[in-house]
C-alpha positions in Angstrom: 96.9 83.4 106.7 99.9 81.8 104.9 100.5 80.6 101.4 102.7 77.6 100.6 103.4 77.1 96.9 104.2 78.8 93.7 103.7 82.6 93.5 103.8 84.5 90.2 106.3 87.4 90.5 107.8 89.9 88.0 110.5 87.4 87.4 108.2 84.4 86.9 107.0 81.6 89.2 108.8 81.4 92.5 108.4 78.5 95.0 108.2 79.5 98.7 106.1 80.3 101.7 104.5 83.7 102.3 102.6 85.4 105.1 99.4 87.1 103.8 98.5 89.5 106.6 97.7 91.7 104.7 101.1 92.3 103.0 102.8 89.5 101.1 106.1 88.7 102.8 108.4 85.7 102.6 108.8 83.6 105.7 111.0 80.7 106.8 108.3 78.6 108.6 104.6 78.5 109.2 103.5 78.9 112.8 101.7 75.9 114.3 98.0 76.1 113.9 98.1 78.8 111.3 95.6 78.9 108.4 97.4 77.7 105.2 96.4 77.7 101.6 98.5 75.7 99.1 98.9 75.6 95.3 99.6 78.3 92.7 98.9 82.0 93.3 98.8 85.0 91.0 98.0 88.6 91.6 94.2 89.2 91.2 92.8 90.1 87.8 92.7 93.7 86.7 89.7 95.2 84.9 91.1 98.5 83.5 87.9 99.7 81.9 84.7 99.6 83.9 81.9 102.0 84.8 80.9 101.4 88.4 77.6 103.2 89.1 76.2 102.7 85.6 73.6 100.1 84.8 71.7 99.0 81.7 70.4 101.9 79.6 72.9 104.2 81.3 70.8 104.1 84.5 72.6 105.6 87.5 72.9 103.1 90.3 72.6 103.5 94.0 75.4 102.8 96.4 74.0 99.4 97.3 73.8 98.5 93.6 77.4 99.8 93.1 78.4 97.6 96.0 76.8 94.6 94.3 78.8 95.4 91.1 82.0 95.4 93.0 81.3 92.2 94.9 80.5 90.5 91.6 83.8 91.7 90.2 85.6 90.4 93.2 84.0 87.0 92.9 85.3 86.9 89.3 88.9 87.3 90.6 89.1 91.1 90.0 90.9 92.9 92.8 91.8 96.0 90.9 89.6 98.1 88.7 89.9 101.4 86.9 86.6 103.2 86.5 86.8 105.0 83.1 84.0 107.5 83.7 81.0 107.5 86.0 78.3 110.1 86.6 78.3 109.3 90.3 80.8 109.8 93.1 82.3 106.4 93.9 85.0 107.7 96.3 83.1 106.0 99.1 84.5 102.6 97.9 88.0 103.5 99.1 86.7 103.6 102.7 85.0 100.3 102.7 87.0 97.1 103.4 86.4 93.9 101.5 85.9 95.5 98.1 88.3 95.6 95.1 90.6 98.6 94.7 89.0 101.2 92.5 91.0 103.8 90.5 88.6 106.6 89.5 88.6 108.8 86.4 85.9 111.2 87.4 83.2 111.8 84.8 83.5 111.4 81.0 84.2 114.7 79.3 82.3 115.2 76.0 80.6 117.8 73.9 76.9 118.5 74.1 74.8 115.6 72.5 78.0 113.8 71.6 77.9 110.9 74.0 75.4 108.7 75.9 72.8 110.9 77.5 73.4 111.6 81.2 76.8 110.1 81.5 79.2 112.8 80.5 80.2 116.3 81.7 79.4 118.3 78.6 81.7 121.1 77.4 80.1 123.6 75.1 83.3 125.4 74.2 86.3 123.2 73.2 88.6 125.9 74.6 87.3 124.9 78.1 88.6 121.3 77.8 91.8 122.0 79.7 90.1 123.6 82.7 87.4 120.8 82.8 90.0 118.1 82.5 92.0 119.5 85.5 88.8 119.7 87.5 88.0 116.1 86.8 91.6 115.1 87.6 91.2 116.6 91.0 88.0 114.5 91.6 89.6 111.2 90.5 92.6 109.1 91.2 95.2 110.3 88.7 93.2 109.7 85.5 91.0 111.7 83.2 88.5 110.3 80.7 87.8 112.1 77.5 85.4 111.0 74.7 87.5 111.3 71.5 84.9 110.4 68.9 81.2 109.8 68.6 78.4 110.0 66.0 77.5 113.6 65.1 73.7 113.3 64.6 73.4 117.0 63.6 74.6 116.0 60.1 71.5 113.9 59.4 71.9 111.1 57.0 75.6 112.1 56.6 76.2 111.6 60.3 79.3 109.5 61.1 81.9 109.0 63.8 83.6 112.3 64.1 86.3 113.7 66.5 84.8 115.8 69.2 87.8 118.1 69.7 90.2 120.3 67.7 93.7 118.8 67.9 95.0 121.9 69.6 92.5 121.6 72.4 93.5 118.0 73.0 97.2 118.8 73.0 96.7 121.6 75.5 94.5 119.5 77.8 96.7 116.4 77.8 99.8 118.5 78.5 98.1 120.2 81.4 97.0 116.9 82.9 100.5 115.5 82.5 102.0 118.5 84.2 99.7 118.0 87.1 100.8 114.4 87.4 97.8 112.8 85.8 97.2 110.5 82.8 94.5 110.5 80.1 92.3 107.7 78.7 90.3 108.4 75.6 87.4 106.6 74.0 88.1 106.1 70.3 86.2 103.8 67.9 87.3 105.4 64.5 90.5 105.7 62.5 90.2 109.4 62.0 90.7 110.4 65.6 93.8 108.3 66.3 96.4 110.7 64.8 95.0 113.5 67.0 95.3 111.3 70.1 98.9 110.3 69.3 99.9 113.9 68.6 98.3 115.0 71.9 100.3 112.3 73.8 97.4 110.5 75.4 98.2 107.5 77.7 95.5 105.0 76.9 93.3 104.6 73.8 90.1 102.7 74.5 88.6 100.3 72.0 91.1 101.4 69.4 89.1 99.6 66.7 90.1 101.9 63.9 93.9 101.9 64.4 95.9 100.9 61.3 99.4 99.3 61.3 101.2 102.6 61.2 99.2 104.1 64.0 99.7 100.9 66.1 103.4 101.1 65.6 103.5 104.8 66.5 101.5 104.1 69.6 103.7 101.3 70.6 106.8 103.4 70.2 105.3 106.1 72.4 104.3 103.7 75.2 100.5 104.2 74.7 98.4 101.5 76.1 95.3 100.1 74.3 92.1 98.7 75.8 90.8 96.3 73.1 87.4 95.6 74.7 86.5 92.5 72.5 83.1 92.2 74.1 82.2 95.7 73.1 83.4 95.1 69.6 80.9 92.3 69.3 78.1 94.9 69.6 79.3 96.9 66.5 77.2 94.9 64.1 74.1 95.6 66.3 75.0 99.3 66.3 75.3 99.2 62.5 71.9 97.6 62.1 70.1 99.9 64.5 71.3 103.0 62.6 71.0 101.6 59.0 68.0 103.6 57.9 68.4 106.9 59.8 72.2 107.2 59.7 73.5 105.0 56.7 77.0 106.5 56.7 77.6 105.8 60.4 76.0 102.4 59.9 78.5 101.5 57.2 81.4 102.7 59.4 80.3 100.5 62.3 79.7 97.6 59.9 83.3 97.9 58.6 84.7 98.0 62.1 82.7 95.0 63.0 83.9 93.0 60.0 87.5 93.7 60.7 87.3 93.4 64.5 89.3 90.2 64.9 91.9 90.9 62.3 92.6 94.3 63.7 92.7 93.0 67.3 95.2 90.4 66.2 97.4 93.3 64.8 97.3 94.9 68.2 98.4 91.7 70.0 101.1 90.9 67.5 102.6 94.4 67.8 103.8 94.1 71.3 101.8 97.2 72.4 100.6 97.3 76.0 97.1 95.8 76.0 95.0 96.3 79.1 92.4 93.8 80.3 89.1 95.8 79.8 85.5 94.5 80.0 83.6 97.9 79.7 81.5 96.7 82.5 78.6 99.0 83.3 75.8 99.7 80.8 76.5 97.2 78.0 78.4 94.5 79.9 77.6 92.7 83.1 79.9 93.0 86.1 82.4 90.2 86.3 82.6 89.9 82.5 86.4 90.2 82.4 86.6 86.4 82.3 84.6 86.5 79.0 86.9 89.2 77.7 89.9 87.2 78.5 88.3 84.1 76.9 87.8 86.2 73.8 91.5 86.9 73.8 92.1 83.2 73.8 89.8 82.9 70.8 92.3 85.1 68.9 95.0 82.6 69.7 96.6 84.5 72.6 98.3 81.8 74.8 97.3 81.3 78.4 100.6 82.5 79.8 100.5 85.7 77.9 96.8 86.3 78.9 97.8 85.7 82.5 100.8 88.1 82.3 98.8 90.9 80.6 95.8 90.6 82.9 97.7 90.6 86.1 101.4 91.6 86.2 101.6 94.0 83.2 98.3 95.7 83.9 99.3 96.3 87.5 102.6 97.7 86.5 100.9 100.0 84.0 98.4 101.2 86.7 101.3 101.6 89.2 99.8 99.1 91.7 102.1 97.0 94.0 99.2 94.8 95.2 99.7 91.2 94.4 103.5 91.4 94.4 105.8 90.5 97.3 105.9 93.4 99.6 102.5 94.6 98.4 98.9 94.0 99.5 97.9 90.3 99.5 95.4 90.5 96.6 95.6 87.1 95.0 93.9 84.3 93.0 94.7 80.8 94.2 94.7 77.7 92.0 95.1 74.0 92.4 96.8 73.7 89.0 99.2 76.1 87.3 97.0 78.7 85.5 99.6 79.6 82.9 99.2 76.2 81.2 95.6 76.6 80.0 93.0 79.3 79.7 90.4 77.1 81.3 92.6 76.8 84.4 93.4 80.5 84.4 89.7 81.5 84.3 88.8 79.2 87.2 90.7 80.0 90.4 89.6 78.0 93.5 89.9 81.0 95.9 90.1 84.7 95.9 92.2 86.6 98.5 91.8 90.3 99.2 94.1 92.0 101.7 95.2 88.7 103.1 91.7 87.4 103.7 89.8 84.7 101.7 86.8 86.5 100.3 85.5 83.9 97.8 85.7 80.3 96.9 84.9 79.5 93.3 
């Protein structure tokens, strides 16, 4: 298959003709009788925070159900996903053609009773965090997922979001993962845990709803990426109401995070920090909801060209993927109109291309 039109590259839009079989390469002419698509093409969308294998209520899904999740993602234009924690082994995905690329983190790492039941690998002694992190690194694809904070219900009515790990344990574990060539993503709702994560040198702070201006600036200077997860932030008010009677302190914290969710997200976007497209699909969010996440970015006033860049080029560069670039795998979204001019155009490609094959028409 061949593409004739404008291709989004690291230097911007480039007009030309490319062969897509399956690597994107420039050509001088299209052979007679070849299949040709024309228009505007961008690398496929990235969803850098999903949980393939997890369904509603933290239900563990079968391989067929996982396959359904992945096909739904692909039909939404997502050709690269990072699975930030799953209780099932999804390594089988890498051996099956026609599905998105899946970068795995292994299981969530948490303390006993300090995360969603059944999802995490629970570590009784914080001193074992380093060993467990290295084991999960070996099971994944270069990433480790740690739960940084969660409600501590053992404190009764005084329960609130609390860090799970002593700072020293985090520093040691992150250093060990880095020395082994891996990177670390950490779940973090609260303000309190952020300084520990920055001191430990984590690579990606997920949700990041409690970060203040100084912490954002420090994270930006250190090259830390943030997954804003606007769709998940919309649930904070619900979390607050559900816990209002039994855990009033935690409820007040979640209510405050909910109230400030747009203003704080705007601080993140305005700071220049690396923001990853992240739907939190699996459990709370439906597969393919990355489009709704990006639409929420637009609701903050983020322009279409910035959304496009962050959700394709910059996210792929951060995740060290060459797919969608000239010389890389032909994973593309194809449009009739330039998608950088409006969010509506961006969210509605006409065709999806995976490994040089058209896999969906939208």
